[in-house]
C-alpha positions as CSV (number, residue, x, y, z in Angstrom):
1,M,-0.1,0.0,0.0
2,N,2.9,2.5,0.7
3,I,4.1,1.7,-2.8
4,L,0.6,2.6,-4.2
5,K,0.7,5.8,-2.2
6,L,4.0,6.8,-3.5
7,K,3.0,6.0,-7.1
8,L,0.1,8.4,-6.7
9,R,2.2,11.1,-5.1
10,V,4.7,11.0,-8.2
11,L,1.8,11.1,-10.6
12,C,0.4,14.3,-9.0
13,K,3.8,15.9,-8.9
14,W,4.4,15.1,-12.6
15,F,1.2,16.8,-13.5
16,F,2.1,19.9,-11.7
17,W,5.6,20.2,-13.0
18,F,4.5,19.7,-16.6
19,T,1.2,21.5,-16.8
20,P,2.6,25.1,-17.5
21,I,4.8,23.5,-20.4
22,L,1.8,21.5,-21.8
23,L,-0.3,24.6,-21.6
24,S,2.3,26.7,-23.5
25,I,2.5,24.4,-26.5
26,G,-1.3,24.0,-26.7
27,L,-1.8,20.4,-25.4
28,M,-3.7,21.4,-22.5
29,V,-6.7,23.8,-22.2
30,A,-6.7,26.7,-19.6
31,E,-8.6,26.1,-16.6
32,K,-12.4,27.0,-16.5
33,S,-13.2,30.2,-14.7
34,F,-16.8,31.0,-13.5
35,G,-16.0,34.8,-12.8
36,D,-18.8,35.9,-15.5
37,V,-21.6,33.7,-13.9
38,P,-24.4,36.0,-12.7
39,M,-25.0,35.5,-8.8
40,A,-28.8,35.5,-9.7
41,C,-28.0,32.3,-11.7
42,V,-26.2,30.6,-8.8
43,E,-28.9,31.7,-6.4
44,K,-31.8,30.2,-8.7
45,F,-30.0,26.9,-8.9
46,W,-29.7,26.5,-5.0
47,D,-33.3,27.8,-4.5
48,K,-34.6,25.0,-6.8
49,K,-33.2,22.4,-4.8
50,P,-31.4,23.3,-1.5
51,C,-28.4,21.2,-0.7
52,N,-29.2,18.0,1.3
53,I,-32.9,18.6,1.0
54,D,-33.3,15.1,-0.7
55,Y,-31.8,13.2,2.3
56,A,-35.3,12.8,3.7
57,S,-39.0,12.9,2.6
58,G,-42.0,14.4,4.0
59,L,-43.1,17.6,5.6
60,L,-40.5,19.9,7.4
61,S,-40.7,18.5,10.9
62,K,-38.3,17.3,13.6
63,S,-38.4,13.7,12.3
64,F,-37.5,15.1,8.9
65,F,-34.6,17.2,10.0
66,D,-33.3,14.4,12.3
67,K,-33.2,12.0,9.3
68,I,-31.3,14.6,7.3
69,E,-28.7,15.0,10.3
70,R,-28.3,11.2,10.6
71,F,-27.7,10.8,6.9
72,R,-25.3,13.6,6.6
73,Y,-23.0,12.7,9.5
74,R,-23.1,9.0,8.5
75,T,-21.9,9.7,5.0
76,E,-19.6,12.7,6.0
77,K,-18.3,11.5,9.3
78,H,-15.6,14.0,9.4
79,I,-17.9,16.9,10.0
80,P,-18.5,16.7,13.7
81,C,-14.8,16.2,14.4
82,F,-13.7,18.9,12.1
83,A,-16.4,21.5,13.5
84,E,-15.8,20.5,17.3
85,F,-19.2,21.9,17.9
86,D,-18.7,21.9,21.7
87,H,-15.5,23.9,21.5
88,W,-17.6,26.9,20.4
89,K,-19.9,27.1,23.5
90,G,-20.4,30.8,24.3
91,K,-18.4,31.9,21.2
92,N,-19.5,33.8,18.1
93,V,-19.8,31.6,15.0
94,L,-20.3,32.7,11.6
95,E,-21.3,30.3,9.0
96,I,-21.0,31.0,5.3
97,G,-23.6,28.9,3.4
98,C,-25.6,27.4,5.9
99,G,-27.8,25.4,3.5
100,I,-30.7,24.1,5.5
101,G,-28.9,24.6,8.5
102,T,-27.5,21.2,9.7
103,E,-24.3,22.6,11.2
104,A,-25.9,25.9,12.3
105,I,-28.3,23.8,14.5
106,N,-25.4,21.8,16.0
107,F,-23.3,25.0,16.7
108,A,-26.4,26.6,18.4
109,R,-27.2,23.3,20.2
110,A,-23.7,23.5,21.6
111,G,-24.1,26.9,23.0
112,A,-22.6,29.0,20.3
113,Y,-24.0,32.4,19.2
114,V,-24.7,31.7,15.6
115,T,-24.9,33.9,12.5
116,A,-25.4,32.2,9.4
117,I,-25.7,33.5,5.8
118,D,-26.9,31.9,2.5
119,L,-27.5,33.0,-1.0
120,S,-30.5,30.8,-1.2
121,G,-33.7,32.4,0.3
122,K,-35.3,29.1,0.1
123,S,-32.5,27.5,2.3
124,I,-32.7,30.5,4.8
125,E,-36.5,29.8,4.9
126,I,-36.2,26.2,5.7
127,T,-33.4,26.9,8.2
128,K,-35.7,29.3,10.2
129,K,-38.5,26.7,10.2
130,R,-35.7,24.3,11.6
131,F,-34.6,26.4,14.3
132,E,-38.2,27.2,15.4
133,I,-38.9,23.4,15.5
134,Y,-35.8,22.9,17.7
135,G,-36.4,26.0,20.0
136,L,-33.1,27.3,19.1
137,N,-31.9,30.8,18.0
138,A,-29.7,32.1,15.4
139,R,-29.4,35.2,13.3
140,L,-30.0,34.2,9.7
141,I,-29.2,36.3,6.8
142,H,-30.5,35.8,3.1
143,G,-27.5,37.3,1.2
144,N,-24.2,37.2,-1.0
145,A,-21.2,36.3,1.2
146,E,-19.0,38.0,-1.5
147,E,-20.6,41.2,0.0
148,L,-20.7,40.2,3.7
149,D,-20.1,43.7,4.9
150,N,-23.4,44.8,3.4
151,Y,-25.2,42.6,6.0
152,I,-22.9,42.6,9.0
153,K,-21.3,45.7,10.5
154,G,-18.6,46.1,13.2
155,E,-18.6,42.6,14.3
156,R,-15.8,39.8,14.6
157,F,-16.3,36.1,15.1
158,D,-14.3,33.4,17.0
159,L,-15.0,30.9,14.0
160,I,-15.9,31.3,10.6
161,W,-17.1,28.0,9.2
162,S,-17.9,27.0,5.6
163,H,-18.3,23.5,4.5
164,G,-18.5,22.9,0.7
165,V,-19.8,26.4,-0.2
166,I,-17.1,28.9,-1.2
167,H,-16.3,26.9,-4.2
168,H,-19.7,27.4,-5.5
169,S,-19.4,31.3,-5.6
170,P,-18.2,33.0,-8.8
171,H,-15.5,34.8,-7.0
172,P,-14.3,32.8,-3.8
173,E,-11.4,35.1,-3.3
174,R,-14.0,37.9,-2.4
175,I,-15.3,35.7,0.3
176,I,-12.1,34.9,1.8
177,H,-11.3,38.8,1.8
178,Q,-14.5,39.3,3.7
179,C,-13.5,36.6,6.2
180,K,-10.3,38.5,7.0
181,N,-12.3,41.5,8.1
182,F,-14.8,39.5,10.3
183,L,-12.5,37.0,12.0
184,K,-11.1,38.0,15.5
185,P,-7.3,38.0,15.9
186,N,-7.3,34.8,17.9
187,G,-10.3,33.3,15.7
188,E,-10.3,30.5,13.2
189,L,-11.3,29.9,9.6
190,R,-12.3,26.2,9.1
191,I,-13.5,25.5,5.6
192,M,-14.1,22.7,3.0
193,L,-13.2,22.9,-0.7
194,Y,-13.2,20.3,-3.4
195,A,-9.9,18.8,-4.4
196,K,-8.7,18.9,-8.0
197,V,-6.5,15.6,-7.6
198,S,-9.2,13.3,-6.3
199,A,-10.6,10.0,-7.1
200,N,-13.9,11.8,-8.2
201,I,-12.2,13.9,-10.8
202,I,-10.1,11.0,-12.1
203,Q,-13.2,8.8,-12.3
204,W,-15.0,11.5,-14.2
205,M,-12.0,12.0,-16.6
206,I,-12.1,8.3,-17.2
207,D,-15.8,8.1,-18.0
208,R,-15.6,10.9,-20.4
209,Q,-12.2,10.1,-21.9
210,I,-10.8,13.6,-21.0
211,F,-7.4,13.2,-19.5
212,D,-6.7,16.8,-18.6
213,L,-6.9,18.1,-14.9
214,N,-7.6,21.5,-16.4
215,Y,-11.1,20.2,-17.1
216,A,-11.6,19.4,-13.4
217,N,-13.7,22.4,-12.7
218,E,-16.1,21.8,-15.7
219,L,-16.3,18.2,-14.7
220,A,-17.1,18.9,-11.1
221,A,-19.7,21.4,-12.2
222,A,-21.4,19.0,-14.6
223,Q,-21.2,15.8,-12.3
224,G,-21.6,17.5,-8.9
225,E,-21.3,16.0,-5.5
226,S,-25.0,15.4,-4.9
227,Q,-26.5,17.9,-7.6
228,S,-25.3,18.1,-11.4
229,N,-24.8,20.9,-13.7
230,S,-24.0,23.5,-11.0
231,P,-23.4,27.0,-12.6
232,V,-20.1,27.4,-10.5
233,T,-17.9,24.7,-9.1
234,Y,-14.2,25.3,-8.5
235,T,-11.7,22.8,-7.5
236,Y,-8.3,23.2,-5.7
237,T,-4.8,21.8,-5.0
238,F,-3.0,22.6,-1.8
239,S,-1.0,25.2,-3.7
240,S,-3.9,27.0,-5.0
241,I,-5.5,27.0,-1.6
242,R,-2.5,28.7,-0.3
243,K,-2.9,31.4,-2.9
244,L,-6.6,31.9,-2.0
245,L,-5.8,32.2,1.4
246,H,-2.9,34.6,1.1
247,G,-2.5,36.6,4.3
248,F,-3.8,33.6,6.5
249,N,-1.6,31.3,8.5
250,I,-2.8,27.8,7.4
251,I,-2.8,25.5,10.4
252,S,-3.6,22.2,8.6
253,M,-5.0,21.0,5.2
254,K,-6.0,17.2,4.6
255,K,-8.1,15.4,2.2
256,V,-11.0,13.1,3.3
257,C,-13.8,11.2,1.5
258,I,-12.6,9.1,-1.2
259,G,-15.9,7.4,-1.9
260,H,-15.8,4.3,-4.0
261,P,-14.5,5.1,-7.4
262,K,-14.9,2.4,-10.1
263,F,-11.1,2.6,-11.0
264,L,-10.1,1.7,-7.5
265,V,-12.8,-1.1,-7.1
266,K,-10.2,-3.8,-6.4
267,L,-9.0,-2.0,-3.3
268,S,-10.3,-3.0,0.0
269,K,-12.0,-0.7,2.4
270,E,-8.8,-0.3,4.5
271,D,-6.7,0.4,1.3
272,L,-9.2,3.1,0.3
273,T,-8.7,4.8,3.7
274,E,-4.9,4.6,3.1
275,V,-5.1,6.4,-0.1
276,E,-7.7,8.9,1.0
277,E,-5.0,11.5,1.9
278,E,-3.9,11.5,-1.7
279,L,-7.1,11.3,-3.6
280,G,-10.0,12.4,-1.0
281,W,-12.6,14.7,-2.5
282,F,-13.0,17.1,0.2
283,I,-9.9,19.3,1.5
284,L,-10.5,20.5,5.2
285,V,-8.6,23.7,5.8
286,Q,-8.0,25.2,9.3
287,A,-6.4,28.8,9.2
288,A,-6.0,31.8,11.2
289,L,-4.8,35.3,10.8
């Protein structure tokens, strides 16, 4: 297994060494950017089907939301550990992209003072209902996190949390810039971004016979984690995350959630866990100012 991991590392290094050369001679395309996608288009997409809403069926009720939470944390087991909900008791937490409120509820349940923003008005509506059902409180904002300072004035937070959201915004760097202005000096930024070098991207390249990682953004947008044909989906390497988080001190970065790609079908569950750090789909990033 160590030999396999070494081979994967060498393959990834090869790509990044030779990409500039291949681009310059026209053997690779430039990476897809979504900077010209209207924010209204992104909002309409997530309003039509709020993230995670299909994890359960029925009316909005405690049972409905409990099912969603159980499914989410069963399939994405890293979230409670990465979030450390209990650690933020009595602290001010800002969530960028709360979706239908699963993490927001758990931060509030643990005793944090929660502020959450989401571009989708439908998601905010569902999250408000969820907080009412559980008898919990949060400040919930329907708005564009690229313009966070239009909604929040003169506040700083102990934690800014965003799991799988920033890469769906046309200009992720604008959100990160906003985070700098709203994070306390001793606060933390904890985010999840999609990995460019991942089993998901490799499998999609194999399926479509496109062997060029500069198509990763297009493939990720078309295939999606749980919803296809997203108007915006960026993917990242550790190097591009360092560039995105310029001005932050990155405490840790690691990949998780490799899934069950067909091209690795012969690997055991234990072996898949071993290569997760090379080919995981989620990059968990912990940073501070």
